[in-house]
C-alpha positions in Angstrom: -98.8 63.6 33.6 -98.6 67.4 33.5 -100.6 69.0 30.6 -98.0 71.8 30.4 -95.9 69.9 28.0 -98.3 67.2 26.8 -99.2 67.0 23.1 -101.7 64.9 21.2 -100.9 64.1 17.6 -103.7 62.8 15.3 -102.2 61.9 12.0 -103.1 58.9 9.8 -99.7 58.8 8.0 -97.5 56.6 10.4 -94.2 58.1 9.1 -95.3 61.7 9.5 -96.8 60.9 13.0 -93.5 59.3 14.1 -91.4 62.1 12.7 -93.4 64.8 14.4 -93.5 62.8 17.7 -89.7 62.5 17.6 -89.2 66.2 17.0 -91.5 67.1 19.8 -90.0 64.6 22.2 -86.5 65.8 21.6 -87.8 69.3 22.5 -89.0 68.0 25.9 -92.7 67.4 25.2 -94.7 64.4 26.1 -96.4 63.0 23.1 -99.4 60.8 22.6 -99.9 59.7 19.0 -103.0 58.5 17.3 -104.0 57.6 13.8 -107.7 58.7 14.2 -109.7 61.3 16.1 -111.9 58.6 17.6 -108.8 56.9 19.1 -107.5 60.2 20.5 -110.8 61.3 22.1 -109.8 60.3 25.7 -106.5 62.1 25.6 -107.7 65.5 24.2 -108.9 67.3 27.4 -105.6 67.0 29.2 -103.2 68.1 26.4 -101.4 71.5 26.1 -101.9 71.2 22.3 -103.6 69.0 19.7 -101.9 68.6 16.3 -104.5 67.2 13.9 -103.9 66.3 10.2 -106.9 67.3 8.1 -106.8 63.7 6.7 -107.6 62.4 10.2 -110.8 64.3 10.3 -114.2 63.1 9.2 -114.4 63.0 5.4 -118.0 64.3 5.3 -117.1 68.0 5.4 -113.5 68.1 6.6 -114.9 69.6 9.8 -113.3 69.4 13.3 -116.4 69.3 15.3 -114.8 66.7 17.6 -112.1 69.2 18.3 -114.2 72.3 18.7 -114.0 72.3 22.4 -110.2 72.4 22.1 -110.0 74.8 19.2 -107.9 77.3 20.9 -105.1 74.8 21.3 -105.5 72.9 18.1 -103.0 73.1 15.2 -104.4 71.9 11.9 -102.1 70.4 9.2 -103.3 70.9 5.7 -102.1 70.2 2.1 -102.9 73.7 0.8 -102.7 77.1 2.4 -106.0 78.3 3.7 -107.3 81.4 5.4 -107.0 81.6 9.1 -109.9 79.7 10.8 -111.8 80.5 13.9 -112.1 76.8 14.7 -108.4 76.2 15.2 -105.5 78.0 16.9 -103.4 77.9 13.8 -103.2 76.2 10.3 -99.9 74.7 9.2 -99.3 73.9 5.6 -97.5 70.7 4.6 -94.8 70.0 3.9 -93.5 71.3 7.2 -90.5 70.7 9.4 -90.4 69.7 13.0 -89.1 73.2 13.7 -92.3 74.7 12.1 -94.5 72.6 14.5 -92.3 73.4 17.6 -92.5 77.1 16.9 -96.3 76.8 16.6 -96.6 74.8 19.8 -94.4 77.3 21.7 -96.9 80.0 20.9 -99.5 78.0 22.9 -97.1 77.3 25.8 -98.1 79.3 28.9 -95.5 81.8 29.8 -94.6 82.5 33.5 
């Protein structure tokens, strides 16, 4: 599978995970969905983009240390607006639409 259109979603909420996966698939992306960071670990390296909900991250400090090697292509979903972070490509505040996510992903897409 080409990583040019492959996206990993890490979201504990099954309804949100399915909704985002559907919006991305309709836009032509290949999506792998997971409820936890541990479950997604094997798929991270090959993905164009990783969309991680803050609720899927370790509770200890809400850090994304498991995602740090992939920070430049990670979109973090949060409940509250936060300042831009150096450990993720972009922070998206919920509630959000599929169009919001697709626009953010398209910024990470390599352009010819």
